[in-house]
Structures are given as C-alpha cells and as structure tokens.
GUDO-536765 format. One record per atom (N, C-alpha, C): residue in three letters; y, x, z. Coordinates in steps of 0.02 Angstrom, whole numbers, padded with zeros to 5 digits, always signed. Example, Ala and Ser with C-alpha at 12.3 -4.5 7.8 and 13.67 -1.06 7.14 Angstrom:
% GUDO-536765
ALA-00284+00660+00390 ALA-00225+00615+00390 ALA-00165+00660+00390 SER-00112+00642+00354 SER-00053+00684+00357 SER+00002+00645+00394 
//
This chain:
% GUDO-536765
MET+07367+05262+06451 MET+07367+05188+06457 MET+07438+05162+06445 SER+07445+05109+06409 SER+07510+05083+06391 SER+07544+05049+06450 ASP+07611+05040+06444 ASP+07647+05007+06498 ASP+07623+04935+06507 GLN+07604+04903+06450 GLN+07581+04834+06454 GLN+07518+04830+06497 ASN+07471+04876+06485 ASN+07409+04875+06524 ASN+07421+04893+06596 GLU+07470+04937+06609 GLU+07484+04957+06677 GLU+07508+04899+06720 THR+07540+04850+06689 THR+07566+04794+06727 THR+07516+04738+06737 LYS+07458+04743+06704 LYS+07407+04691+06712 LYS+07378+04693+06782 ILE+07368+04635+06811 ILE+07337+04630+06877 ILE+07261+04623+06867 LEU+07224+04670+06895 LEU+07151+04667+06890 LEU+07122+04623+06945 LEU+07150+04630+07006 LEU+07124+04593+07063 LEU+07182+04563+07102 LYS+07177+04499+07118 LYS+07227+04466+07159 LYS+07192+04428+07215 VAL+07205+04450+07276 VAL+07176+04419+07335 VAL+07229+04376+07368 LYS+07214+04313+07380 LYS+07263+04267+07409 LYS+07234+04230+07470 GLY+07268+04237+07526 GLY+07249+04201+07586 GLY+07178+04215+07610 LEU+07154+04276+07600 LEU+07084+04292+07615 LEU+07073+04297+07690 LYS+07023+04261+07713 LYS+07004+04263+07784 LYS+06929+04273+07791 LYS+06910+04310+07843 LYS+06841+04316+07862 LYS+06837+04312+07937 TYR+06811+04255+07962 TYR+06803+04244+08033 TYR+06729+04246+08050 PHE+06711+04286+08099 PHE+06642+04289+08123 PHE+06637+04247+08187 PRO+06589+04200+08191 PRO+06584+04158+08250 PRO+06561+04197+08311 VAL+06590+04180+08368 VAL+06569+04208+08433 VAL+06526+04156+08467 GLU+06462+04172+08477 GLU+06415+04124+08505 GLU+06399+04142+08578 LYS+06384+04091+08617 LYS+06371+04101+08688 LYS+06317+04054+08713 GLY+06277+04078+08759 GLY+06228+04035+08791 GLY+06163+04028+08752 PHE+06115+03994+08783 PHE+06049+03985+08755 PHE+06051+03946+08689 LEU+06097+03899+08685 LEU+06103+03856+08626 LEU+06147+03887+08572 ARG+06171+03948+08584 ARG+06212+03985+08536 ARG+06272+03943+08515 ARG+06306+03916+08564 ARG+06365+03875+08550 ARG+06424+03919+08530 VAL+06459+03900+08477 VAL+06517+03938+08453 VAL+06576+03926+08499 VAL+06600+03980+08530 VAL+06655+03974+08577 VAL+06719+04007+08552 GLY+06716+04036+08492 GLY+06776+04068+08464 GLY+06759+04103+08399 HIS+06807+04139+08372 HIS+06797+04176+08310 HIS+06831+04244+08312 ILE+06797+04293+08283 ILE+06828+04359+08273 ILE+06863+04358+08206 LYS+06929+04365+08207 LYS+06968+04361+08146 LYS+06972+04431+08114 ALA+06918+04451+08081 ALA+06914+04518+08053 ALA+06963+04527+07995 VAL+06970+04476+07953 VAL+07020+04475+07900 VAL+07057+04409+07907 ASP+07124+04413+07913 ASP+07161+04354+07935 ASP+07220+04340+07888 GLY+07204+04311+07830 GLY+07257+04290+07784 GLY+07287+04347+07743 VAL+07245+04386+07710 VAL+07268+04445+07672 VAL+07286+04425+07601 ASN+07344+04450+07578 ASN+07365+04443+07508 ASN+07374+04513+07479 LEU+07341+04525+07422 LEU+07344+04591+07390 LEU+07340+04584+07314 GLU+07372+04630+07279 GLU+07364+04635+07207 GLU+07348+04708+07190 ILE+07301+04718+07145 ILE+07285+04786+07122 ILE+07291+04786+07046 LYS+07330+04832+07021 LYS+07341+04837+06949 LYS+07287+04879+06916 GLU+07275+04866+06853 GLU+07226+04904+06815 GLU+07245+04978+06814 GLY+07196+05021+06829 GLY+07206+05092+06825 GLY+07237+05125+06885 GLU+07256+05087+06936 GLU+07287+05118+06995 GLU+07236+05127+07051 THR+07256+05164+07102 THR+07217+05171+07163 THR+07259+05143+07220 LEU+07235+05090+07251 LEU+07269+05062+07309 LEU+07233+05088+07371 GLY+07268+05127+07411 GLY+07241+05151+07474 GLY+07248+05099+07529 LEU+07196+05090+07568 LEU+07197+05042+07624 LEU+07183+05080+07688 VAL+07233+05082+07733 VAL+07226+05123+07793 VAL+07236+05081+07856 GLY+07215+05110+07912 GLY+07221+05077+07977 GLY+07169+05104+08025 GLU+07177+05089+08089 GLU+07130+05112+08139 GLU+07062+05079+08130 SER+07012+05108+08162 SER+06945+05077+08162 SER+06951+05009+08195 GLY+06919+04959+08163 GLY+06923+04891+08189 GLY+06979+04850+08159 ALA+07016+04879+08112 ALA+07072+04843+08082 ALA+07048+04790+08032 GLY+06987+04798+08006 GLY+06960+04749+07958 GLY+06957+04775+07887 LYS+06966+04841+07878 LYS+06968+04870+07810 LYS+06902+04861+07773 THR+06847+04881+07805 THR+06782+04876+07773 THR+06763+04804+07760 THR+06777+04760+07807 THR+06763+04688+07798 THR+06800+04661+07737 LEU+06863+04681+07730 LEU+06903+04659+07672 LEU+06870+04684+07607 GLY+06851+04747+07606 GLY+06820+04775+07546 GLY+06756+04739+07527 ARG+06716+04723+07577 ARG+06652+04690+07563 ARG+06662+04617+07543 CYS+06715+04586+07569 CYS+06730+04518+07548 CYS+06750+04516+07474 VAL+06786+04567+07452 VAL+06811+04569+07384 VAL+06754+04568+07334 VAL+06699+04603+07349 VAL+06641+04603+07303 VAL+06588+04553+07324 ARG+06604+04510+07372 ARG+06558+04458+07397 ARG+06494+04488+07426 ALA+06498+04550+07454 ALA+06441+04576+07491 ALA+06433+04536+07555 ILE+06488+04510+07580 ILE+06487+04460+07634 ILE+06531+04402+07611 GLU+06517+04343+07636 GLU+06551+04284+07613 GLU+06618+04275+07649 PRO+06673+04268+07613 PRO+06737+04255+07645 PRO+06738+04184+07675 THR+06777+04177+07727 THR+06784+04111+07759 THR+06831+04066+07721 GLU+06883+04097+07692 GLU+06934+04058+07658 GLU+06973+04104+07611 GLY+07004+04075+07560 GLY+07047+04114+07515 GLY+07016+04122+07446 SER+07054+04154+07402 SER+07032+04164+07333 SER+07032+04239+07316 ILE+06987+04258+07269 ILE+06981+04327+07246 ILE+06980+04324+07170 GLU+07039+04327+07140 GLU+07045+04320+07067 GLU+07035+04388+07034 PHE+06987+04390+06988 PHE+06968+04453+06956 PHE+06970+04445+06880 ARG+07002+04494+06847 ARG+07010+04491+06774 ARG+06951+04527+06741 LEU+06915+04491+06698 LEU+06858+04520+06663 LEU+06881+04556+06600 GLY+06834+04588+06564 GLY+06850+04627+06506 GLY+06882+04587+06450 ASP+06866+04522+06445 ASP+06894+04480+06392 ASP+06958+04445+06415 ASP+06986+04468+06471 ASP+07048+04442+06500 ASP+07039+04374+06534 ARG+06978+04349+06538 ARG+06967+04289+06579 ARG+06975+04307+06653 VAL+07004+04262+06691 VAL+07013+04272+06763 VAL+06966+04225+06800 VAL+06923+04252+06842 VAL+06877+04211+06881 VAL+06891+04220+06955 ASP+06877+04168+06993 ASP+06884+04172+07066 ASP+06816+04190+07095 LEU+06807+04252+07115 LEU+06743+04274+07141 LEU+06722+04235+07203 ALA+06770+04210+07241 ALA+06754+04174+07303 ALA+06720+04107+07289 LYS+06727+04082+07229 LYS+06701+04015+07213 LYS+06639+04016+07168 LEU+06619+04075+07146 LEU+06562+04079+07100 LEU+06496+04067+07135 ASP+06450+04032+07101 ASP+06383+04025+07129 ASP+06345+04090+07118 LYS+06285+04095+07146 LYS+06249+04159+07146 LYS+06233+04183+07075 LYS+06216+04137+07030 LYS+06199+04157+06962 LYS+06261+04185+06926 SER+06317+04149+06931 SER+06378+04172+06899 SER+06404+04236+06930 LEU+06397+04242+06995 LEU+06419+04303+07029 LEU+06380+04363+07006 ARG+06315+04354+06996 ARG+06273+04409+06973 ARG+06295+04434+06905 GLU+06317+04388+06863 GLU+06338+04406+06795 GLU+06403+04447+06795 VAL+06448+04434+06842 VAL+06512+04470+06842 VAL+06515+04527+06893 ARG+06465+04530+06937 ARG+06467+04581+06989 ARG+06464+04652+06961 ARG+06435+04660+06902 ARG+06431+04726+06873 ARG+06499+04757+06859 HIS+06551+04715+06859 HIS+06619+04740+06846 HIS+06652+04768+06909 ALA+06621+04759+06968 ALA+06650+04784+07030 ALA+06594+04810+07075 ASN+06596+04875+07090 ASN+06544+04906+07131 ASN+06574+04942+07192 MET+06530+04965+07236 MET+06553+04998+07297 MET+06524+05068+07304 ILE+06563+05113+07335 ILE+06539+05177+07359 ILE+06544+05174+07435 PHE+06489+05189+07469 PHE+06487+05179+07542 PHE+06504+05242+07580 GLN+06518+05232+07644 GLN+06541+05287+07687 GLN+06487+05340+07699 ASP+06428+05318+07719 ASP+06375+05365+07738 ASP+06330+05377+07678 PRO+06332+05437+07648 PRO+06293+05449+07588 PRO+06218+05453+07600 PHE+06197+05454+07663 PHE+06125+05456+07677 PHE+06096+05386+07688 SER+06127+05349+07734 SER+06100+05283+07750 SER+06109+05233+07693 SER+06155+05247+07646 SER+06166+05200+07591 SER+06117+05211+07533 LEU+06075+05263+07538 LEU+06025+05277+07487 LEU+05955+05264+07515 ASP+05914+05229+07479 ASP+05846+05214+07502 ASP+05804+05278+07501 PRO+05780+05300+07560 PRO+05743+05364+07563 PRO+05677+05363+07526 ARG+05652+05303+07508 ARG+05587+05297+07474 ARG+05595+05298+07398 TRP+05656+05299+07374 TRP+05669+05296+07303 TRP+05693+05364+07277 THR+05676+05379+07215 THR+05702+05439+07183 THR+05773+05426+07157 VAL+05806+05479+07135 VAL+05873+05471+07107 VAL+05871+05424+07046 LEU+05819+05429+07005 LEU+05813+05386+06947 LEU+05810+05313+06969 ASP+05773+05298+07022 ASP+05768+05229+07047 ASP+05835+05205+07074 ILE+05869+05248+07113 ILE+05931+05229+07147 ILE+05987+05215+07096 VAL+05997+05262+07051 VAL+06052+05255+07003 VAL+06036+05201+06950 GLY+05972+05193+06935 GLY+05952+05145+06884 GLY+05948+05074+06908 GLU+05945+05063+06974 GLU+05936+04996+07001 GLU+05990+04947+06978 PRO+06056+04964+06981 PRO+06106+04915+06958 PRO+06097+04895+06885 LEU+06074+04942+06844 LEU+06062+04925+06773 LEU+06007+04874+06765 LYS+05952+04884+06802 LYS+05896+04838+06798 LYS+05914+04769+06824 ASN+05959+04767+06872 ASN+05979+04703+06902 ASN+06028+04663+06860 THR+06066+04697+06817 THR+06120+04663+06781 THR+06106+04652+06706 LYS+06062+04693+06676 LYS+06047+04681+06606 LYS+05979+04711+06589 LYS+05951+04687+06534 LYS+05885+04710+06512 LYS+05891+04777+06476 VAL+05856+04827+06502 VAL+05856+04893+06470 VAL+05784+04919+06469 SER+05768+04957+06417 SER+05702+04987+06414 SER+05699+05047+06462 ILE+05639+05070+06477 ILE+05631+05127+06521 ILE+05666+05189+06493 ARG+05661+05197+06427 ARG+05693+05254+06395 ARG+05769+05249+06399 GLU+05796+05190+06386 GLU+05869+05180+06390 GLU+05894+05192+06461 LEU+05855+05168+06509 LEU+05873+05177+06579 LEU+05876+05250+06598 GLU+05826+05288+06578 GLU+05823+05359+06596 GLU+05879+05398+06561 GLU+05894+05381+06499 GLU+05948+05415+06463 GLU+06016+05401+06496 ARG+06025+05339+06518 ARG+06088+05321+06551 ARG+06095+05358+06617 VAL+06042+05361+06656 VAL+06044+05396+06720 VAL+06056+05470+06710 LYS+06025+05500+06660 LYS+06036+05571+06645 LYS+06110+05584+06629 ALA+06139+05540+06590 ALA+06209+05548+06572 ALA+06254+05543+06633 LEU+06238+05497+06678 LEU+06277+05488+06739 LEU+06271+05548+06785 MET+06211+05578+06788 MET+06201+05637+06829 MET+06247+05693+06806 GLU+06252+05702+06741 GLU+06295+05755+06714 GLU+06369+05739+06729 VAL+06387+05676+06724 VAL+06456+05655+06736 VAL+06479+05672+06807 VAL+06434+05662+06856 VAL+06454+05673+06926 VAL+06437+05744+06950 GLY+06414+05787+06905 GLY+06404+05856+06923 GLY+06337+05873+06955 LEU+06285+05834+06938 LEU+06218+05848+06964 LEU+06171+05868+06907 GLU+06118+05902+06923 GLU+06071+05926+06872 GLU+06021+05872+06854 VAL+06009+05865+06789 VAL+05963+05814+06764 VAL+05892+05826+06789 LYS+05874+05888+06801 LYS+05806+05904+06822 LYS+05789+05876+06892 HIS+05839+05851+06927 HIS+05828+05825+06995 HIS+05817+05750+06996 LEU+05806+05719+06939 LEU+05798+05646+06935 LEU+05741+05620+06979 LYS+05688+05659+06987 LYS+05630+05636+07024 LYS+05633+05654+07099 ARG+05687+05684+07120 ARG+05693+05702+07190 ARG+05715+05642+07233 TYR+05702+05648+07298 TYR+05721+05596+07346 TYR+05785+05617+07383 PRO+05821+05569+07413 PRO+05885+05585+07444 PRO+05884+05641+07496 HIS+05829+05647+07534 HIS+05827+05699+07586 HIS+05831+05770+07559 ALA+05818+05778+07494 ALA+05818+05845+07464 ALA+05888+05867+07443 PHE+05938+05826+07455 PHE+06006+05842+07434 PHE+06052+05852+07494 SER+06106+05888+07484 SER+06158+05896+07535 SER+06200+05832+07539 GLY+06243+05828+07590 GLY+06285+05769+07597 GLY+06330+05757+07538 GLY+06361+05810+07512 GLY+06404+05803+07453 GLY+06365+05781+07392 GLN+06305+05808+07383 GLN+06264+05789+07326 GLN+06242+05716+07332 ARG+06225+05694+07393 ARG+06206+05624+07403 ARG+06263+05577+07386 GLN+06324+05598+07404 GLN+06381+05555+07388 GLN+06393+05553+07313 ARG+06378+05607+07277 ARG+06383+05607+07205 ARG+06332+05558+07175 ILE+06273+05554+07206 ILE+06223+05504+07184 ILE+06251+05434+07193 GLY+06284+05423+07251 GLY+06315+05358+07264 GLY+06369+05341+07213 VAL+06407+05391+07193 VAL+06458+05381+07141 VAL+06425+05364+07074 ALA+06372+05400+07057 ALA+06336+05386+06994 ALA+06309+05315+06994 ARG+06282+05293+07051 ARG+06257+05224+07056 ARG+06313+05173+07044 ALA+06372+05187+07073 ALA+06428+05141+07066 ALA+06452+05138+06993 LEU+06442+05192+06955 LEU+06465+05195+06886 LEU+06414+05166+06837 ALA+06354+05152+06860 ALA+06298+05136+06815 ALA+06313+05078+06768 THR+06349+05027+06791 THR+06360+04967+06751 THR+06428+04966+06716 ASN+06461+05024+06713 ASN+06528+05029+06683 ASN+06577+04980+06715 PRO+06587+04984+06781 PRO+06631+04937+06815 PRO+06705+04950+06799 LYS+06746+04898+06812 LYS+06818+04906+06806 LYS+06848+04924+06874 LEU+06817+04899+06928 LEU+06843+04909+06996 LEU+06790+04941+07039 ILE+06811+04991+07079 ILE+06766+05021+07128 ILE+06798+05017+07197 ILE+06761+04989+07244 ILE+06783+04989+07314 ILE+06753+05051+07347 ALA+06794+05099+07364 ALA+06771+05161+07396 ALA+06785+05156+07470 ASP+06732+05144+07509 ASP+06738+05132+07581 ASP+06730+05197+07619 GLU+06785+05230+07633 GLU+06786+05295+07668 GLU+06734+05342+07638 PRO+06737+05356+07574 PRO+06684+05393+07540 PRO+06680+05467+07558 VAL+06731+05494+07592 VAL+06729+05566+07609 VAL+06731+05579+07684 SER+06735+05527+07725 SER+06744+05538+07797 SER+06683+05569+07830 ALA+06623+05562+07800 ALA+06563+05590+07830 ALA+06547+05659+07803 LEU+06592+05687+07762 LEU+06579+05751+07729 LEU+06622+05807+07759 ASP+06599+05870+07750 ASP+06639+05927+07770 ASP+06704+05929+07731 VAL+06755+05959+07761 VAL+06821+05960+07729 VAL+06819+05992+07660 SER+06782+06046+07652 SER+06778+06080+07587 SER+06746+06035+07534 ILE+06698+05994+07555 ILE+06664+05949+07509 ILE+06707+05888+07494 GLN+06748+05867+07542 GLN+06793+05810+07532 GLN+06836+05820+07471 ALA+06866+05880+07465 ALA+06911+05893+07408 ALA+06874+05888+07342 GLN+06811+05911+07341 GLN+06772+05907+07279 GLN+06760+05835+07258 ILE+06742+05793+07307 ILE+06728+05722+07291 ILE+06792+05686+07270 LEU+06847+05700+07304 LEU+06911+05668+07286 LEU+06932+05688+07215 ASN+06925+05751+07199 ASN+06942+05774+07131 ASN+06896+05742+07079 LEU+06832+05734+07098 LEU+06784+05701+07053 LEU+06806+05629+07040 LEU+06825+05593+07092 LEU+06846+05524+07084 LEU+06908+05518+07039 LYS+06955+05564+07048 LYS+07015+05563+07007 LYS+06999+05577+06933 ASP+06953+05625+06922 ASP+06933+05640+06853 ASP+06897+05581+06821 LEU+06854+05548+06860 LEU+06817+05490+06834 LEU+06864+05432+06819 GLN+06915+05425+06861 GLN+06964+05372+06849 GLN+06999+05381+06782 ASP+07018+05443+06767 ASP+07050+05456+06703 ASP+07002+05447+06644 GLU+06940+05468+06654 GLU+06891+05466+06599 GLU+06868+05395+06583 PHE+06859+05354+06635 PHE+06830+05287+06625 PHE+06879+05231+06638 GLN+06943+05247+06647 GLN+06995+05196+06660 GLN+06976+05152+06719 LEU+06958+05184+06774 LEU+06936+05147+06833 LEU+06995+05127+06877 THR+06984+05075+06916 THR+07032+05053+06966 THR+06998+05058+07034 PHE+07033+05086+07084 PHE+07003+05096+07150 PHE+07039+05057+07204 LEU+07000+05028+07249 LEU+07024+05009+07316 LEU+06994+05061+07362 PHE+07036+05107+07386 PHE+07013+05165+07423 PHE+07026+05155+07497 ILE+06973+05143+07535 ILE+06978+05129+07607 ILE+06970+05194+07646 ALA+07016+05208+07692 ALA+07013+05270+07731 ALA+07054+05263+07794 HIS+07041+05308+07841 HIS+07084+05313+07900 HIS+07123+05379+07901 ASP+07105+05425+07856 ASP+07138+05490+07850 ASP+07196+05484+07801 LEU+07257+05485+07827 LEU+07315+05475+07783 LEU+07326+05533+07735 SER+07304+05593+07753 SER+07310+05650+07707 SER+07269+05638+07644 VAL+07210+05610+07653 VAL+07166+05594+07597 VAL+07198+05539+07555 VAL+07224+05488+07587 VAL+07254+05431+07552 VAL+07314+05454+07511 GLU+07355+05498+07540 GLU+07414+05523+07505 GLU+07394+05560+07441 HIS+07338+05595+07444 HIS+07316+05636+07388 HIS+07292+05594+07329 ILE+07263+05536+07342 ILE+07228+05499+07289 ILE+07261+05433+07270 SER+07305+05406+07312 SER+07328+05337+07303 SER+07393+05330+07263 THR+07396+05276+07224 THR+07458+05257+07189 THR+07503+05219+07237 ARG+07474+05170+07271 ARG+07509+05132+07323 ARG+07465+05131+07386 VAL+07497+05114+07442 VAL+07461+05113+07506 VAL+07475+05047+07542 ALA+07422+05015+07567 ALA+07428+04957+07610 ALA+07404+04975+07680 VAL+07442+04956+07730 VAL+07426+04971+07800 VAL+07401+04907+07833 MET+07343+04912+07864 MET+07310+04853+07894 MET+07307+04860+07969 TYR+07321+04804+08003 TYR+07319+04803+08077 TYR+07292+04736+08100 VAL+07236+04737+08135 VAL+07204+04677+08164 VAL+07198+04622+08110 GLY+07169+04640+08053 GLY+07153+04590+08003 GLY+07210+04571+07957 LYS+07270+04600+07967 LYS+07328+04582+07926 LYS+07356+04644+07892 ILE+07385+04635+07833 ILE+07422+04688+07800 ILE+07493+04687+07829 VAL+07516+04744+07856 VAL+07582+04746+07888 VAL+07633+04784+07846 GLU+07610+04824+07797 GLU+07657+04860+07754 GLU+07621+04878+07689 LEU+07660+04879+07634 LEU+07633+04895+07568 LEU+07689+04925+07526 ALA+07675+04985+07497 ALA+07726+05018+07457 ALA+07694+05072+07415 LYS+07733+05099+07367 LYS+07711+05158+07331 LYS+07700+05215+07381 THR+07653+05258+07366 THR+07632+05309+07414 THR+07690+05352+07437 ASP+07728+05380+07391 ASP+07784+05424+07409 ASP+07835+05387+07452 ASP+07849+05325+07435 ASP+07899+05286+07471 ASP+07875+05271+07542 LEU+07812+05251+07548 LEU+07786+05234+07614 LEU+07784+05295+07660 PHE+07765+05353+07633 PHE+07761+05413+07675 PHE+07830+05438+07695 ALA+07879+05430+07651 ALA+07946+05455+07665 ALA+07988+05406+07705 ASN+07978+05340+07692 ASN+08021+05290+07723 ASN+07980+05230+07749 PRO+07940+05239+07801 PRO+07902+05182+07827 PRO+07949+05128+07854 LYS+07926+05066+07847 LYS+07966+05009+07870 LYS+07934+04972+07928 HIS+07875+04992+07948 HIS+07841+04959+08004 HIS+07826+05011+08058 PRO+07838+04995+08121 PRO+07826+05044+08175 PRO+07754+05069+08179 TYR+07706+05028+08159 TYR+07636+05050+08160 TYR+07625+05105+08108 THR+07655+05096+08049 THR+07650+05148+07997 THR+07682+05213+08021 GLU+07739+05208+08054 GLU+07772+05267+08081 GLU+07727+05305+08129 ALA+07692+05268+08171 ALA+07646+05300+08219 ALA+07588+05334+08183 LEU+07561+05302+08133 LEU+07506+05332+08095 LEU+07529+05397+08060 LEU+07588+05395+08031 LEU+07614+05453+07995 LEU+07629+05511+08041 SER+07646+05496+08104 SER+07662+05550+08151 SER+07601+05593+08166 ALA+07541+05566+08152 ALA+07479+05603+08166 ALA+07456+05645+08106 VAL+07491+05640+08049 VAL+07472+05678+07990 VAL+07489+05752+08001 PRO+07439+05797+07994 PRO+07453+05869+08004 PRO+07506+05894+07955 LYS+07550+05937+07980 LYS+07602+05967+07938 LYS+07579+06034+07911 PRO+07586+06046+07845 PRO+07563+06109+07815 PRO+07603+06170+07838 ASP+07665+06159+07860 ASP+07707+06214+07883 ASP+07703+06220+07959 PRO+07676+06274+07986 PRO+07669+06280+08059 PRO+07735+06284+08096 ASP+07789+06300+08059 ASP+07855+06304+08091 ASP+07887+06235+08102 ILE+07858+06185+08069 ILE+07884+06117+08077 ILE+07849+06084+08136 VAL+07886+06070+08188 VAL+07859+06039+08248 VAL+07888+05970+08256 THR+07845+05919+08253 THR+07868+05850+08262 THR+07829+05818+08319 GLU+07861+05773+08352 GLU+07829+05739+08409 GLU+07785+05682+08384 ARG+07723+05684+08405 ARG+07676+05631+08386 ARG+07690+05569+08426 ILE+07687+05511+08394 ILE+07697+05447+08428 ILE+07629+05423+08452 VAL+07620+05421+08517 VAL+07557+05399+08547 VAL+07565+05326+08567 LEU+07529+05282+08533 LEU+07533+05211+08548 LEU+07498+05195+08614 LYS+07529+05154+08655 LYS+07498+05134+08718 LYS+07446+05081+08705 GLY+07395+05080+08747 GLY+07343+05029+08742 GLY+07297+05039+08683 GLU+07254+04990+08672 GLU+07205+04992+08618 GLU+07222+04939+08567 ILE+07191+04944+08508 ILE+07199+04892+08457 ILE+07174+04826+08486 PRO+07212+04771+08479 PRO+07193+04707+08510 PRO+07125+04682+08487 ASN+07095+04640+08528 ASN+07032+04607+08511 ASN+07046+04554+08457 PRO+07015+04560+08398 PRO+07028+04511+08346 PRO+07002+04441+08363 ALA+06963+04436+08416 ALA+06940+04370+08438 ALA+06994+04336+08480 ASN+07041+04376+08506 ASN+07094+04348+08548 ASN+07159+04388+08537 PRO+07187+04384+08476 PRO+07246+04425+08461 PRO+07307+04401+08499 PRO+07358+04444+08507 PRO+07418+04425+08543 PRO+07458+04372+08505 SER+07503+04340+08539 SER+07548+04292+08507 SER+07601+04330+08467 GLY+07635+04294+08422 GLY+07689+04325+08384 GLY+07663+04380+08339 CYS+07697+04437+08340 CYS+07676+04495+08302 CYS+07617+04528+08339 TYR+07562+04538+08303 TYR+07503+04566+08335 TYR+07515+04636+08363 PHE+07565+04671+08337 PHE+07577+04740+08357 PHE+07623+04745+08418 HIS+07654+04690+08439 HIS+07707+04695+08489 HIS+07685+04726+08556 PRO+07622+04717+08581 PRO+07605+04748+08645 PRO+07606+04825+08643 ARG+07603+04854+08584 ARG+07601+04927+08577 ARG+07664+04955+08544 CYS+07710+04912+08525 CYS+07768+04933+08486 CYS+07825+04958+08530 PRO+07851+05018+08517 PRO+07906+05044+08557 PRO+07973+05009+08543 TYR+07975+04969+08490 TYR+08038+04936+08472 TYR+08036+04861+08485 GLN+07985+04836+08517 GLN+07975+04763+08523 GLN+08029+04730+08565 LYS+08047+04668+08545 LYS+08095+04626+08582 LYS+08063+04557+08592 ASP+08099+04513+08625 ASP+08070+04447+08643 ASP+08045+04409+08582 VAL+08081+04413+08525 VAL+08061+04375+08466 VAL+07993+04399+08441 CYS+07976+04462+08453 CYS+07912+04488+08430 CYS+07854+04455+08466 LYS+07865+04434+08528 LYS+07812+04402+08567 LYS+07804+04329+08547 GLU+07857+04300+08520 GLU+07858+04228+08510 GLU+07843+04206+08438 ALA+07865+04246+08389 ALA+07860+04224+08319 ALA+07825+04277+08276 GLU+07782+04254+08232 GLU+07749+04299+08186 GLU+07798+04320+08132 PRO+07806+04384+08118 PRO+07854+04406+08067 PRO+07832+04385+07997 SER+07881+04371+07955 SER+07865+04352+07886 SER+07855+04414+07844 TRP+07818+04405+07789 TRP+07805+04459+07741 TRP+07862+04459+07691 GLU+07900+04514+07688 GLU+07958+04515+07643 GLU+07966+04582+07608 GLU+08001+04580+07552 GLU+08016+04640+07514 GLU+08078+04672+07543 VAL+08069+04724+07584 VAL+08125+04755+07620 VAL+08169+04795+07573 THR+08139+04835+07531 THR+08172+04871+07477 THR+08130+04859+07414 PRO+08155+04874+07354 PRO+08116+04859+07294 PRO+08044+04886+07297 LYS+07996+04840+07289 LYS+07924+04854+07289 LYS+07899+04884+07354 HIS+07936+04876+07408 HIS+07915+04899+07474 HIS+07915+04839+07521 PHE+07855+04818+07542 PHE+07847+04757+07581 PHE+07826+04774+07653 ALA+07848+04732+07700 ALA+07829+04742+07770 ALA+07833+04676+07807 ALA+07795+04672+07861 ALA+07796+04614+07905 ALA+07820+04636+07974 CYS+07886+04640+07982 CYS+07916+04661+08045 CYS+07984+04627+08051 HIS+07999+04600+08110 HIS+08063+04566+08120 HIS+08123+04612+08109 PHE+08113+04676+08119 PHE+08170+04723+08117 PHE+08161+04776+08063 ALA+08123+04760+08011 ALA+08109+04808+07958 ALA+08173+04832+07923 ARG+08223+04790+07918 ARG+08285+04809+07885 ARG+08332+04848+07931 GLU+08320+04845+07996 GLU+08366+04876+08044 GLU+08341+04944+08070 LEU+08276+04951+08077 LEU+08249+05012+08106 LEU+08254+05071+08057 SER+08266+05130+08085 SER+08265+05192+08046 SER+08205+05232+08071 LEU+08150+05226+08035 LEU+08088+05254+08058 LEU+08075+05323+08026 ARG+08035+05363+08062 ARG+08022+05432+08040 ARG+07962+05434+07994 GLY+07970+05464+07936 GLY+07915+05472+07889 GLY+07891+05544+07887 VAL+07856+05559+07833 VAL+07832+05627+07822 VAL+07869+05655+07762 GLY+07911+05705+07774 GLY+07951+05734+07721 GLY+07910+05780+07677 
//
C-alpha cells in the first residue's frame, strides 16, 4: 500500500456519545443516564488495526456497535470514507441509506456460538449479508460462500452443516467468513478470541492478519487482553468509563505509557522471561458507575498519583509526545513503567 493511501482516514469519530436512560417507578420516569460512551474522538487509517482496550464496563463494545449503527448513538458524528472517496456521516443516515453503505463495515462478535443462528446452515449464515445488500442468484451466492469457506480455512463440503457441528474455533471462522461476505473496508472485531482456547486464539489472530493483507482490511480490534492487542494492533486506544484516556502507536504505548491507568493495565501483562519479576499495580476500588461518574478526572479515585486538581478539573486531551496522546494532568511529569 502506498504512503498516500496509508495516510487516508477511513473512519473519523467525533464527539460520540451513547447514554442509556435509567428509568424508575411504575411510570418508568427517567431519573438519570448511563454514560456508556462519553464524548469519544477517534481516527482509523486505511489498512491499520486500532486496538481498543480497557476493563469490562469501559464502553468498548458499545462504542464498536455505535460505529456500525447496530445501536443508535446519542450524539456525535461517524464519518466513513466509501470506495469512491465520498465521506458520509453514518450517524445521520436514514435506514435506507444506511443499508446501502453498511456492507462496507461489518462485525465479528465475541461468542462464536450465540452469534450464529442454530437453525441456519453455514450457507445461510455466510450468505445472509449478500442477500441483504445486493441481488445475487442462488448459484452466485453458493459460489461466493464456497470461496469464503476456503479463505477462512474451512471445508466446502460442510456448507450444509449447522453451527452445533463445529468447534469453537471453526464457528469463529464462520463468523469471520460472514463478516467478509460483502467485501467490507472496515471490520469491528469485538473480542473475537476471548471465548476460545489459547491455542485456537493464535490461529484466529494469524488468520485475521493474513486476511488483512489479502483484502486490504481495516480493523477496530476490541479486547481486554493486552498481549493479544500487542500482537495484532498498529495503534492502541485505552478506554476508561466511556472515555479514551490514551492513544499511541503500539510499541510506544507499551514501552512509555503516559496515563496511570495504562501503566496499571500493562503491569498485568505476563512476562515471557520467568527471571523478570515486576510488581503488579493493583488498583483500589472498582471501575466507577457510568451513571454517576466521579468529578474531575474519572480515574482519580483509583489513581496512585492523584492530587487535588484531579478531583476538581477534567484533564484535557493533548499530544504529550509526537503521535502519543493522553488525558492526564501530569502526563508530561510522570515517569510511568511500561513493558520492555
């Protein structure tokens, strides 16, 4: 891919919010909101893999589903570049227009069993996106599905089988084939290997990397396992209580974190050398309730470096070093421990 294409922005998310109403009483009166995604700004370049990490409840899956309009965002824009270089705002498209462009962005889900309809054969599952997005004959559909089966490493003779007849890794390969059916430019991979055995995880990750090279795919890769993210990602964004708190190239973020939350996450990454002993940073308390987040910096109740300003003022998003962004009052002053 040329340098010019590498600099093109495929997806630009600006001010994205997703608030879920909190209802109470017989009349279902709205008494508050769960701020699952709270003002996220992100850019993903063509051909790269942006890893999105954070604890459970940080809002990663909600963000991914908002990007493809699987759920409706509350506020913000989702600018997406189509094949003819037109840029459309997915957040503002009506249902008919959204259906026409949705084939350019698909999802791979976390659970390879529950995400596949048990009453459908592999041919039905993988062929469904094609039938929904363009007119194809039965023969064309079957030929396309056969080709996709071979691409993801499954046997064509299993087209008439149902999901229960496959292993977890094979079911996830079916999910990958379904995501590829419409020749998308962007794939949202929502923890695609977390439900699989470790030995199978490596196979699926290597498959995704091979497919990215073959089909010029762009990934938003959602995960909580930083070892997996390091293996597959070009850049990494760290999410905490609905906000992005750090963003950098993978090597830079792992070696030189600028946010205390990232430092804590990295301290839990297993070290390949048993002679290397490092102290794990155990954060006090639990991740805050997104319906009632703390004042100032959301991370301050758990931060070992917090000061009075952290309780009072929300930190600004700034470029601490070239192409390394963080939202921390002391990002330029702290010397945080990474993974060497």
